[in-house]
Every structure is written in structure tokens, then in C-alpha cells.
N, C-alpha and C positions, 0 to 999 in steps of 0.2 A: 476892365482888365483884372485878373485875379492873380494872387501869389499865395503860396502855401504858408509862408511865414511872414509876419510883419517885421520881423527882426532884420530882414534884408534891406529895409528902408533906411535904417539908422544904425550902422555898425561902426563907422570910423569916428573917433573923437576929434579927428583933425578937420572934419568937414562940418561947418556950422549951418549949412543950408540943407535942412532935411525935414522929414516928416515930424509933426508935433507929437505923434503917437509913437512912443519908444518902448519896446518890450523890455521889462525889467530883467536885468541879468544879475544873478546872485554872486558871481565872481567879479572881482574888481581888477582893473589893470593898474599896476603900481609903476610909476616912473621914477627911476633912480638917477636920472640925468641931472646933474647939478645945475645945468643951464635951463632947466624947466621952470618957467616963471608963473605957471599956473598954480595958485595956492588951492587948498582944499575949499575955501569959501568961494573962490572964483568959479571953480568947477561946479560947486553946488548951485550957484546962481545960474550958470549956463544950463544945468540940467533941469532947472525949474521950468524951462520952456517946453520940456518933453511931457507927454502924457503917457500913461501906461497902456499896454496892449488891451487890458480890460476896459479902458475908457473909450476905445474905438466904438462909435455908435453901432448898435446891433439890434435887430428886431427880437421881440420876445418869441421864444420857441419852446418845444418840449424837450425833456432831458436827453432822450436817446436819438430822436430823429430831427431835432431842431425845428426848422420851419419847412420841412419837406412837404407837409400837407398844404401849406400856402402855395408852394410851387405847383403841386398837383392841381389845385383849384384854379391856378392861372393858366392851365393848359398843358403842364408837364414840361419835360426837357426841351421839347421843340420850340417853346416860347421863352426859354430862359433869358434870352437877350432882352426881351420886353420886360420880363420880371425884374431883371437887374436895373434896367433904366428907371423903373418905378421906385425901386429901393433907393437909388441915388437921389431922386427927387425928394424922397421922404427923409433920408438920413444924411445926405451930403455927398461930397466927392470921394470920401473914403468910409467904408463900413465893413464889418465882418459878419459872417453869417454861416451857420451850420446847415447844410442841405444834405440830409441823410447822413452818409458816412464821410462827407467831405466838409471840413471847416476851412473857409477861405477868406482872404481879405480882398475886397473889390475896390479898384481905384479908377477914378474918372477925372484925373487932373494931370495935365502934361508935365508939370514940374515934379510931381510925386512919381510919375512913371519914369522920368529921367533918373531920379534918385534910386529907384529900384534897380534899374539896369547898371547904374554907376557902382552899386555896392554888391554886384553879383559875385565878386571875387575873381580869382584867376581863371576858373573854369565855370562858364555859365551853367545854371541849373535849370534844365527844361522840366516843365511839369508834364511828365508822361502819364497819360490816362491809365488808371489802375487795370482796366481790362487788358490793355496791351502788355503790361508787365506780367500779368498772370498768364496770358497766352504765350509769351516768350518763354516763361519758365516751364509751362506744360510741354511745349514743343522743342525746348532746348535750342531756341533761336537766339543768335547773337546779332543785335541790331547794328545798323551802320553808323551814321554820323549825327543826324539831327535828333533822332529819338533814342539814342543810346542812353542807358541809365547812367548819367554823367556823375552821380555821386560816387559810383564805384569805378568809373572808367574815365575820369576827367582828363588824366594825362594822355591816355590813348586818344581821346577826343581831340586834344590839342595837337597831337602829332598829325592825325589824319586831316584836321582842318587846315594845317599849314600846307599840306600837299595840295589840297583843293584850291587854296588861295593862289597858288602858282598858276592855276588855270583860269579860275573865275575872276581874279583881280588883275588880269593882264590889261594894259592900257587900251588895247584895241578890241577887247572882247565884245563890247556892245556893237561896235561897227561890224564885226564878223557876222552877227545874227540879226541885225536890224531889218534887213530886207525880208528874211523869212518870217520874222515875228510880225512885221506889217502885213505880210500875205495871209498869215493865220487870222489876224484881226479882220482883214478885208473879207475873208471867206465867211467868218461867223456873222459879220454884219450883213453880208449879202443873204445869208441863210435866214436871218431874222427878218429882213425886208421881204423876202419871199413868203415867210409865214404870215406876216401882216397883210400882204396882198391877198393871200388865200383866205384870210379871215374876212376881208372886205368882199371878196367874190361870193362868200357864203352868207352874205348879208349880216355879217357880224363885224360891227365897227370897232371892236375892241383892239386897242394897240398893245395889249399885254402879250408877252411871250409865254406860252405854256411851257412848263418845265424849265424855267429859267435856271434853277440851281443845277440841273443836269447839263444844261448848255454851258454854264460857267465851268463845270468840271471838265467838259470836253475841251473847252478853250485852254484851260490851265495845263492839262496833261498833253494836249497837242503841242502847245508852245514849248513845254519842257522837253518833250520827246524829240522835237526837231533839233534842239540844242544838244541833247545827250547823244542821239544816234545819227545826227546829220541827215535826217530824212523825215518826210511827213509820215504821220502814223495812220491817218484816216479817221480820226475822231470826229471831224467836222464835215468833211466832204469825202466821197469815195476816192481812194488813191490806189488803184489796182496794182500799180507797179511797186509800191513801197509800203502799203498798209500792213500793219502787224496783225497776225491771226487773233481773232476773238478780242479785238481792241475795245469794242463797245461793252463786252462782258467785263473786261478789266475796269473800265470806268464805272460800271454799275457796282462792282465789288468794292472799289475804293470809296464810293459814295456811301455804300451800306456800312462800311467800317465806322464811319463817323456818325451815321444815324444810330446804330446800335450802341456805340460808345456813349452817345448822349442819353439814350434810353436807360442805360445802366447808372446814370446819376440818381435815379429814383430808388434803386435797390443796391445793396452791397454786391459788387462784382464777385467777391469770393463765394457768396451764397449762390449767385447765379451760376457760377462755374461748378460748384460742388453738387448742386441739385440738377445740373444740366437743364436749366430753364430754357424755354424757347428763345428768349432774347440772347442768351449766351450761345446757343447752337447757331443762330443766324449770324452772330458776330464771328464765331469761329469759322464757319463755312466761308464767309466773305473774305476774312483775313487770309485763310489758307489758299483760296483760289487766286486772290490778288497777288500774293507772294509767289505762288507757282508760276503764274503768267509773267510776272516781272522778271523773275530769274530766267525764264525761258527766253524772253526778249533780249536780256543781257547776253546770255550764252550764244544765241543765234548771231548777234552782232559781233561778238568777240571772235567767233569762228570765221565770220566773213572778213574781219580785219586781218586776222592771221593769214587767211588764204591770199588776200591782196598783197600782203607783205612778202609771202613766199613767191608769188608770181611777179613780184616787182611791179605791181600795177599802181604806179605812183604818178599818174598823169595829173595835170593841173586841176581838172574837174574834181578828182577825188580829194585833192588837197584843200580846195575851197569848201568842200562839203563835209569835211571830217567833223565828227561830233566830239563831245567831251570825253566819251568813253575811249575813243581812239587816242586822244591826247594823254589820258591817264595811263593807258597801257604802254604808250611810247615812253613815258617818263620812267617806267620801270621800278618805281619805289613801292608799289603796292601789288599784292597778289590779286589774281582775278576774283577770288571769292570775296576779298575785301572790297574791291571795286563794285562787285555785284551788290553787296549789302548797302554800300553808300548810295548807289543809284536807285535801289528800291526805296530807300528812305527819302531820296530827293523827290520821287513821285508822290510819296505820302505827304511830304512837306508842301508840295505844290497844291495838293488837294486840301490840306489844312488851311492854306491861305484862302482858298475859296470858302471854306467852312466859316472861318473867322470873319471874312468880308460880308458874308450873308447875315451873320449875327449882328 
């Protein structure tokens, strides 16, 4: 796991269970409360347990590019998870490293991870990949909920998250979608079993699933889509009656977004954008097409929901199969364009879960 700043690990003086590596802060907090029993010497003794940010173990690297060449020799961004695992074995459960233009702290300890999240502050700070930020700035795109640049929009994030909580945190929300989620899992397992049988018929005894990463993207987006739109999308098996147009192209584009974002760990994204390098053009094309298709899917379903409402088509079947988008529209607290942005980011977040799991 990585964070942009080690300071998030140890911010509160009131919590004594924290990371031993504490980033030095040149401004001091003065307590004027007469009931404060902490003397200067007591605080000094407590602070002796901390170590400075500079004392976090780090591998030797070059001034500008850090250890980027080591990562390239290890196979590049595609194998960064294996690279980080070796670093943890070498340096311990927490280390810092500069990989190209990114300096990060890597953590592989459950207690330290807990402390990082505990000290996030009022608004969580997501680490948005730099290529995404540049793309949004170039295109004038305002992101939705999960990949919103929360340092600038934390309060808005909180308001929108509270609206989603009313839908996602309902007591019976899991029961509402358990059956369809199980059906999605059954379909993908059946598909994999068929692939293995085909391998055996071809005198290939391999039990490996070709293109497993793509299969997991299909499963993730199909599962989310059934919850968002209240219908199957057709990512795993053909669904003529409900499949979304170009759904497989959408899955390909979402996967490509993460692949090219990972590739730009090796070069500064600003330079890739400025010089229109091939890696940037591939990323930009995938992002634009994925966003266009996602907004198209949202608009199509929103029109269908409005038509059903106008026609008073509220039979029990529709009520049982309504998706999250319908519930958000019926709540009436968000405009359609806001709902669209949030749902687009939900799809990206679902794909991000697959990306992290594979790592």
C-alpha cells in the first residue's frame, strides 16, 4: 500500500499508537489549557519514540529519477507489485522510495494501514493518478465521487457521499441484489469451466484461464452494472434483451485506462501529455471512449426510467428490478449530470478494485 505523505500516519498528539516514523513539523502546537498535565519533558520523552521521515528505510537511488532504473530492470510498471514485495522483504514493513516523478511511502503492516486511514481527516484523500488529473484539466471534466480531487472538493465529496449512503447503506441493500450477484458469479464460473473443458479437448491439460484479468474486469463491471441499472449488461454471457451496446469495448477501454496509467509511472505524465507520446495518446483515447460510452449508458437508462414514470409503468416486476440510478433519481437531491458523473466513477472504482486485486 502506498501513501503520498508519511505525515498522515502520525498527526494527532492524542493518539499514542502510531507509526514510529514521524515527519518533523517545524511549527509547534501550544496548549494553553491549565488542566494540561503534559509537561515539556513528558512530551519530549514521548516524542523520542518517533523517528523522522528521513529515517524511513529507503533504497539508494539517483538524484532525479530515484530507483526508476531498478523498476525498469524488474520488468517495468506491469511488475511493480512484485517489485514492491521484494522491497518489503529487503527493507521491512514500511519504506519510502522515489520511482521517477513519484515519491511514495509503501506500507505492508495491518496496524500501520489502520493508522493511515484513522488519520485521514474529515475528508479522505484519494491518491488520484496524475494522468487522470491532467486529462480532466485538458478536457474540462469534473469527476464524480470516488476520484474527485478531494483536496479541492472535500466538502462537496462529503455531501454527495451522504446522498449515496442513503441508498448503499440501507439495511436490506445486500438482500436486494444477492440473487443477481450470485447469478453473475455462476455465469462466469460456468464460462471458465467450459474454457477448461475446451483446453482438455484440444489435448491441453492446462487448468489456467487465458486472459484472466479481462475476465475479472468483465465480472466486476457486470456485477456493478446489474446493481446500477437493474439489468444484466452482457459482459459475461450474451444478453440480447438487455445487453448494452459496445459493452465489451467499454470493458476494453476501462482496462486500457489502468494499463496506460501504470505505464506512465515510468515517465512524467506531464511530458507524455506535452509531447503527445504514444502512451498518452492510447490513454487519452481509452479514457475518452470509456467516458462517452458510460455517459451514453446512463442517459439511455435515465430516459427509460422517465418514460416508465410518465406511463405509470410501476408494476411489481419493475420495482423489484430497479437499479441504483432509479433510486438516486427518485430521491431528487441530485441533478442527472451529477448522478452521471458519480455512476461513471463507480464503474472506474469497480475496475480499480480488479486492478488492485491482481496486483
